[in-house]
C-alpha positions in Angstrom: -15.4 -17.2 -43.5 -14.6 -17.5 -39.7 -13.7 -21.5 -40.1 -11.6 -20.7 -43.1 -9.8 -18.1 -41.2 -8.9 -20.8 -38.8 -7.8 -23.4 -40.9 -5.5 -20.9 -43.0 -4.2 -20.2 -39.5 -3.4 -23.7 -38.9 -1.8 -23.9 -42.4 1.0 -21.5 -41.5 -0.3 -18.7 -43.5 1.4 -15.7 -42.8 -0.1 -13.3 -40.2 0.3 -10.0 -42.8 -1.6 -12.5 -45.6 -4.2 -13.5 -42.9 -5.4 -10.0 -42.3 -6.7 -9.5 -46.2 -6.8 -12.9 -47.7 -10.2 -14.5 -46.4 -12.1 -10.7 -47.0 -10.6 -10.3 -50.5 -11.4 -13.8 -51.5 -14.9 -13.9 -50.3 -15.7 -10.3 -52.2 -14.1 -11.2 -55.3 -15.6 -15.0 -55.4 -18.9 -13.4 -54.9 -18.6 -10.9 -57.6 -17.3 -13.5 -60.1 -20.0 -15.8 -59.5 -22.5 -13.2 -59.8 -21.1 -11.9 -63.0 -21.1 -16.0 -64.3 -24.8 -15.8 -63.7 -25.6 -12.4 -64.9 -26.9 -11.1 -62.0 -27.3 -7.2 -61.8 -27.0 -5.2 -58.8 -30.8 -4.6 -58.4 -31.5 -7.9 -58.3 -29.3 -8.8 -55.8 -30.6 -6.3 -53.7 -34.0 -7.3 -54.3 -32.9 -11.0 -53.3 -31.3 -9.7 -50.1 -27.5 -10.1 -50.9 -26.7 -6.8 -50.6 -27.6 -3.3 -48.5 -29.7 -0.9 -49.5 -28.1 1.3 -52.3 -26.7 4.1 -50.8 -26.1 7.9 -52.9 -23.0 9.3 -53.3 -23.0 12.4 -51.0 -20.2 15.2 -49.8 -19.0 14.5 -46.1 -20.1 17.9 -45.0 -23.7 17.2 -45.4 -23.6 15.6 -42.3 -23.7 19.1 -40.9 -25.6 21.0 -43.5 -28.3 18.6 -43.7 -30.1 18.5 -40.2 -33.4 18.0 -39.6 -33.8 19.3 -35.7 -37.4 19.6 -35.8 -37.4 15.6 -36.3 -35.7 15.4 -32.6 -37.4 14.1 -29.3 -35.0 16.3 -27.3 -37.3 14.1 -24.3 -35.2 11.3 -25.3 -31.7 12.7 -25.6 -30.9 13.1 -21.7 -29.5 9.5 -20.5 -31.3 7.8 -18.2 -29.2 7.8 -15.0 -29.1 3.9 -14.3 -28.2 3.6 -18.2 -25.5 6.3 -18.0 -23.6 4.8 -14.9 -23.8 1.6 -15.8 -23.1 1.7 -19.3 -20.2 4.2 -18.4 -19.0 1.7 -15.6 -18.8 -1.0 -18.3 -16.9 0.9 -20.9 -14.4 2.3 -18.5 -13.6 -1.4 -17.1 -13.3 -2.9 -20.4 -10.9 0.0 -21.7 -9.1 -0.6 -18.4 -9.0 -4.4 -19.4 -8.0 -4.1 -23.0 -5.3 -1.7 -22.0 -4.3 -4.5 -19.9 -4.1 -7.1 -22.1 -2.5 -4.6 -24.8 0.5 -4.4 -21.9 0.2 -8.2 -21.3 0.7 -9.0 -24.9 3.2 -6.6 -26.0 5.4 -5.9 -22.7 4.7 -2.4 -23.4 3.8 -0.1 -19.9 0.7 2.3 -20.8 -0.5 5.2 -18.4 -4.2 3.8 -17.9 -5.2 7.8 -17.1 -4.0 8.9 -20.2 -5.1 6.1 -22.3 -8.6 6.5 -20.8 -8.5 10.3 -21.6 -7.2 10.5 -25.0 -9.6 7.7 -26.1 -12.3 10.0 -24.7 -11.2 12.7 -26.7 -10.7 11.0 -29.7 -14.3 9.3 -29.2 -16.0 13.0 -29.0 -14.0 13.9 -32.0 -15.4 10.7 -34.2 -19.0 11.7 -32.6 -19.1 14.9 -34.2 -18.0 13.4 -37.8 -20.8 10.9 -37.4 -18.4 8.3 -36.5 -18.9 5.5 -33.7 -16.6 5.1 -30.1 -12.9 4.5 -30.5 -11.2 2.0 -28.4 -8.1 -0.2 -27.7 -8.3 -3.8 -29.5 -5.9 -6.3 -27.7 -6.6 -8.4 -30.9 -5.7 -6.2 -33.3 -2.6 -5.3 -31.4 -1.2 -9.0 -31.4 -2.4 -9.4 -35.0 -0.4 -6.1 -35.7 2.8 -7.3 -34.1 2.3 -11.1 -35.5 2.4 -9.5 -39.1 5.7 -8.2 -38.0 5.1 -4.5 -37.8 7.0 -2.9 -35.3 6.3 1.2 -35.1 3.0 3.6 -35.8 3.6 2.8 -39.8 0.7 0.6 -40.2 -1.7 2.4 -37.9 -0.9 5.5 -39.3 -1.7 4.5 -42.9 -4.9 2.6 -41.6 -6.0 6.4 -40.4 -5.0 7.8 -43.6 -7.0 5.5 -45.6 -10.4 5.2 -43.3 -10.0 9.5 -43.7 -9.6 9.4 -47.1 -12.4 7.3 -47.6 -14.6 9.7 -45.5 -13.8 12.5 -47.1 -14.4 11.2 -51.0 -18.0 10.3 -50.1 -17.8 7.1 -52.3 -21.1 4.9 -51.2 -18.6 1.6 -50.9 -21.3 -0.1 -49.0 -22.9 -0.7 -52.0 -19.9 -3.2 -52.8 -19.8 -5.5 -50.0 -22.7 -8.2 -49.6 -24.3 -8.7 -46.3 -22.9 -12.2 -45.9 -19.1 -10.7 -45.8 -19.5 -8.2 -43.0 -21.5 -11.1 -40.8 -18.6 -13.3 -41.6 -16.1 -10.4 -40.1 -18.2 -10.4 -36.9 -18.4 -14.1 -36.7 -14.6 -14.0 -37.3 -14.1 -12.0 -34.7 -16.6 -13.5 -32.0 -15.1 -16.9 -32.9 -11.6 -16.1 -32.1 -12.6 -13.7 -29.3 -14.6 -17.1 -27.7 -11.1 -19.3 -28.8 -8.8 -17.0 -27.0 -11.1 -16.5 -23.9 -12.5 -20.2 -23.6 -9.3 -22.5 -24.6 -6.2 -20.2 -25.3 -6.8 -18.7 -21.7 -5.8 -22.1 -20.1 -2.5 -21.8 -20.2 -2.3 -18.3 -19.0 -5.2 -18.4 -16.0 -6.0 -21.0 -13.3 -8.4 -23.2 -12.7 -10.6 -20.6 -10.8 -10.0 -17.4 -13.5 -11.1 -20.2 -16.5 -14.1 -21.1 -14.5 -14.9 -17.3 -14.0 -14.2 -16.8 -17.8 -17.1 -19.7 -18.6 -19.4 -17.9 -15.9 -18.8 -14.8 -17.6 -19.9 -16.0 -21.0 -22.5 -18.0 -19.8 -24.0 -15.0 -18.1 -23.7 -12.9 -21.0 -25.6 -15.5 -23.4 -28.4 -15.8 -20.8 -28.6 -12.9 -18.5 -27.4 -10.4 -20.3 -24.4 -7.5 -20.6 -24.3 -5.9 -17.0 -25.0 -9.1 -14.9 -21.8 -10.9 -16.9 -20.1 -7.5 -15.7 -21.1 -8.0 -12.4 -19.9 -11.5 -11.8 -16.8 -10.6 -13.1 -16.6 -7.8 -11.1 -17.6 -9.7 -7.5 -15.3 -12.4 -8.4 -12.5 -10.1 -9.1 -12.5 -8.0 -5.7 -13.0 -12.0 -3.7 -9.9 -12.8 -5.6 -8.2 -10.1 -5.0 -9.2 -10.1 -1.3 -8.0 -13.5 -0.6 -4.6 -12.8 -2.6 -4.1 -9.8 -0.4 -4.6 -12.4 2.6 -2.1 -14.8 1.7 0.5 -12.6 0.8 3.6 -12.4 2.8 5.1 -9.3 3.8 8.5 -10.8 6.1 11.4 -10.0 3.7 14.2 -11.0 6.4 14.9 -11.7 9.9 18.3 -11.5 11.5 19.6 -11.1 14.9 22.3 -9.1 16.2 25.0 -11.8 15.2 24.5 -10.9 11.7 24.2 -6.9 11.7 26.5 -4.2 13.1 25.9 -0.3 13.2 28.7 1.3 10.8 30.6 2.8 13.9 33.9 2.4 15.7 33.7 0.8 18.9 36.2 -0.5 21.6 37.2 -3.8 21.9 35.2 -4.2 25.5 31.8 -2.9 23.8 32.7 -5.4 20.4 32.6 -8.6 23.3 29.5 -7.2 25.0 27.4 -7.2 21.6 28.8 -10.1 20.5 28.0 -12.0 23.9 24.6 -10.4 23.9 23.8 -10.3 19.9 20.4 -12.2 20.7 19.4 -9.3 22.4 18.8 -7.3 19.1 16.5 -8.3 16.2 15.9 -6.8 12.7 13.1 -7.6 10.5 12.6 -6.7 6.7 9.1 -6.3 5.5 8.0 -5.8 1.9 5.1 -5.4 -0.6 2.1 -3.4 0.4 1.0 -3.9 4.0 -2.4 -4.4 4.8 -4.7 -6.0 7.7 -4.4 -9.7 6.4 -0.5 -10.4 6.2 -0.3 -8.2 9.3 -2.3 -10.0 11.0 0.1 -13.1 10.0 3.0 -11.0 10.8 2.0 -10.0 14.1 1.2 -13.8 15.1 4.4 -14.5 14.3 6.3 -11.9 16.3 4.4 -13.1 19.1 5.2 -16.6 18.9 8.9 -15.8 18.3 9.0 -13.5 21.6 7.4 -16.2 23.5 10.0 -18.9 22.6 12.8 -16.6 22.8 12.8 -14.5 26.2 16.3 -13.2 25.7 15.0 -10.7 22.8 14.8 -7.1 24.4 15.2 -4.8 20.9 13.1 -5.3 17.7 13.8 -3.3 14.6 11.3 -3.3 12.1 12.6 -1.9 8.6 10.3 -0.7 6.0 12.4 0.3 3.4 11.1 -2.6 0.9 7.6 -1.3 1.5 5.1 0.1 -1.4 2.7 1.1 1.0 0.7 1.0 4.2 -3.0 1.6 5.2 -4.2 2.4 8.3 -5.2 -0.9 9.5 -1.9 -2.2 9.4 -0.9 0.9 11.1 -3.2 -0.2 13.7 -2.0 -3.6 14.2 1.7 -2.1 14.2 0.4 -0.2 17.1 -0.9 -3.1 19.2 2.1 -5.0 18.5 4.0 -2.5 20.0 2.3 -2.4 23.1 2.3 -5.9 23.4 6.3 -6.1 22.9 6.6 -3.2 25.2 4.7 -5.3 27.9 6.9 -7.9 27.2 10.2 -5.9 27.7 10.9 -5.6 24.2 11.5 -2.3 22.7 10.6 -1.2 19.3 12.3 0.8 16.6 10.9 1.7 13.0 13.2 2.7 10.1 12.8 3.9 6.9 9.2 5.1 7.6 7.5 7.5 5.2 6.1 10.6 6.7 2.6 9.9 6.7 3.1 6.5 7.9 4.7 7.9 10.5 2.3 10.5 11.4 -0.5 7.2 11.3 1.5 5.1 13.8 1.7 8.2 16.3 -1.9 8.8 16.0 -1.9 5.5 17.2 0.0 5.8 20.4 3.8 5.0 18.9 6.5 6.9 20.5 8.1 9.3 18.2 11.5 8.9 19.3 11.2 5.2 18.0 10.2 6.1 14.6 13.1 6.7 11.9 12.2 8.3 8.8 15.1 9.8 7.6 18.8 9.4 6.7 21.8 10.8 8.4 24.7 12.4 6.6 26.7 9.1 7.2 24.3 6.3 7.9 20.6 5.1 7.1 17.6 5.4 9.0 18.0 1.3 10.1 21.8 2.1 10.7 20.7 4.9 13.7 18.0 2.9 14.7 20.6 -0.6 15.0 23.1 2.2 17.0 20.7 3.0 19.0 19.8 -0.6 19.8 23.5 -1.3 20.4 24.1 1.4 22.5 21.3 0.5 24.9 22.8 -3.1 24.9 26.4 -1.9 26.1 24.8 0.5 28.5 22.5 -2.2 30.0 25.8 -4.2 30.5 27.8 -1.4 32.1 25.8 -0.3 35.6 28.4 2.9 35.7 26.7 3.9 31.9 23.5 2.5 32.4 22.5 5.5 34.3 24.3 8.1 32.4 23.0 7.3 28.9 22.2 10.2 27.2 20.6 10.6 23.7 22.2 6.9 22.7 25.7 8.2 22.9 28.7 8.1 25.5 26.9 10.2 28.5 28.7 12.6 30.6 27.9 12.5 34.0 26.2 15.0 35.8 29.2 15.9 38.4 28.9 19.8 37.6 27.9 21.3 40.8 26.2 24.0 39.2 24.2 21.7 37.6 23.7 19.6 40.9 22.6 23.0 42.6 19.7 23.9 39.8 18.5 20.5 40.2 18.6 20.2 43.6 16.5 23.6 43.4 14.0 22.2 40.7 13.4 19.4 43.2 12.7 21.5 46.5 10.3 23.2 44.3 8.5 20.5 42.9 7.9 18.6 46.3 7.6 21.3 48.1 10.4 20.5 50.8 13.2 22.0 52.6 16.4 22.9 50.6 18.5 20.6 53.0 15.3 18.0 52.2 16.4 18.4 48.6 20.2 17.7 48.9 19.6 14.7 51.1 17.4 12.7 48.9 19.6 14.3 45.8 22.7 12.4 47.8 20.8 8.8 48.2 20.0 8.9 44.5 21.7 9.0 41.0 21.3 11.8 38.6 21.1 10.7 35.0 19.8 11.7 31.3 17.4 9.4 29.8 16.7 9.0 25.5 13.4 9.4 24.2 11.3 6.3 24.3 13.2 5.0 27.4 10.7 3.4 29.9 10.7 4.7 33.4 7.8 2.5 34.8 5.3 -0.2 33.4 1.5 -0.2 34.3 0.7 -3.3 36.6 4.4 -3.7 37.1 5.8 -3.7 41.0 8.7 -1.1 40.5 11.9 -1.1 42.9 13.3 2.4 41.4 11.6 5.9 41.8 12.4 8.2 39.1 11.6 11.7 39.7 11.2 13.8 36.8 11.9 17.5 37.7 10.5 20.7 35.7 12.4 22.5 33.7 14.7 19.3 33.3 12.5 16.5 32.1 9.5 15.5 30.0 7.5 12.2 30.4 4.5 11.2 28.6 2.4 8.7 31.2 0.2 6.5 29.7 -2.9 4.7 31.6 -4.4 1.6 29.4 -8.1 1.8 30.8 -9.8 -1.1 29.1 -13.2 -1.3 27.9 -16.2 -3.0 28.2 -16.2 -4.0 24.9 -14.0 -3.5 21.4 -10.3 -2.6 21.9 -8.7 -1.5 24.8 -9.0 2.5 25.1 -5.5 4.5 26.1 -5.4 8.1 27.7 -1.9 9.5 27.7 -0.7 13.1 29.0 3.0 14.8 28.9 4.3 16.0 32.3 7.4 17.9 32.9 7.1 17.0 36.4 6.4 13.3 38.0 7.1 10.6 40.2 7.7 7.7 38.0 7.0 4.2 39.6 5.9 5.5 43.1 3.2 3.5 44.2 6.0 0.3 44.4 8.1 2.1 46.9 5.6 3.9 48.9 2.5 1.4 48.7 3.8 -1.6 47.6 1.3 -1.6 44.6 1.7 -2.1 41.3 1.9 0.9 39.0 -0.9 2.5 37.9 0.4 3.7 34.6 3.0 3.2 32.0 5.8 6.6 31.9 8.3 6.9 29.2 10.8 9.7 28.3 9.4 12.2 25.9 12.2 14.4 24.9 16.1 14.0 24.3 18.4 14.8 27.6 15.9 14.5 30.4 17.5 14.5 33.7 16.0 12.2 36.3 16.9 11.6 39.8 16.5 7.3 40.9 16.2 6.4 43.9 16.1 2.5 45.3 13.6 1.8 47.6 15.7 1.1 50.4 17.2 4.6 50.3 14.2 6.3 49.9 12.6 4.2 53.0 15.8 5.3 55.4 15.0 8.9 54.4 11.8 9.1 56.8 11.4 13.0 56.6 11.6 13.2 53.1 9.7 9.8 52.5 6.7 11.7 54.2 7.1 14.6 51.9 7.2 12.4 48.9 4.2 10.4 50.3 2.4 14.1 50.7 3.0 15.0 46.9 2.2 11.0 45.5 -1.5 11.3 47.3 -1.8 14.6 45.7 -0.4 13.6 42.3 
């Protein structure tokens, strides 16, 4: 019957006829031949052609006729190994069946809902004495080939089965043994053909080898070993595919992008002449450790070959997710770029990812995770980079940059007196010394994320952060005997940033970064500070105790 079904399929018989023709032809042919020979049902049963006779009983007998005294209750609870092993196989099989139905029909199914309702239906069938139910990709495809486009065929099949069960008719008295065996052989042959022959056009060589290995292992070793082989290969294949994914969607320079803000002709000329300072990189897909390792290597090589880069924006709008390992690699890349004098910004960052990045040491001021009323977070990050480029090109603005907007100079005498009083209190010097130091330097407002000094770098400018007017995050890379380097950070309201280079001609011991918007600092150059001997001595005492 199995071979005949395949031949009829090759002959172009319609699928709706194929559903019943082989079984009906075999059943009618058997009984016609038996009647021609004059064989009775009893003789056919004695010779093994039919199943043992079954009596006609009402459907409620399964609940009323119970012999609980014959039940061995010790065998009822399943063994743990059998329960979890078989449960794992059933859930995995059901998930794969649902995926097969989605692939063949193009429909989108909820795996959680399908598994839940399959369990509920199986529980109800078990209470009625039936076996568990499951999805069938083969029958679904067969249903589509037969021309069915709605649920009427499924509903009619269920109604007929329910009517047969309620009638209590012993239908198995009419079915010969070989017919049911032929149905099973037919299904098995179709499945083998689909898995081991037709699948060669759907999967690659590796997938075909996995299918062959599973079929052979299931025939030789059993069901569970074959499932284990498939699961192990699937995990290894998925990890290899994740390693080969590309997460870089685009990489453009400042010549191709511009923030949607109105600027003067002078500022536009500055941005055009310094467009190579800004780079934007868009990422896509799911960010994991494999693709991020390749991405960080790409960024490092690009920065090494393009020393003009000073600002980088990482845009995550097209990303579907990010794991902890990817965030750790991003934070490590952030520190590498910071040491290379490249400032990084992050746009379209989800809240959970932003928290993870900050836990790894990325300054929160670099992260743009929400859009404004007039611009996206990417455009806000781009606007910040452009403002910094313009300020760097104009020395008069560089020291007055405030919150990434054209800054207001600190010329108000009231503000200046308050700042000098804060310097006097912080350094412990006289009012005259504080005024002299203030006159020798320049007061300015710095945005959050501005780098005042770098660890291991010889600074030429002393930035004095005064309590009540500024906030600084000081970070020290203490290294490690093995594994990744360890970093220690502390937030200070008063600090001497870069004092080692000016007072001792030594490299800075820490990296100081502005951590609050509109923070005010007094910047003093190296030579003017040395000319102020009296004030330098006071600062030296504070620096030694700092």
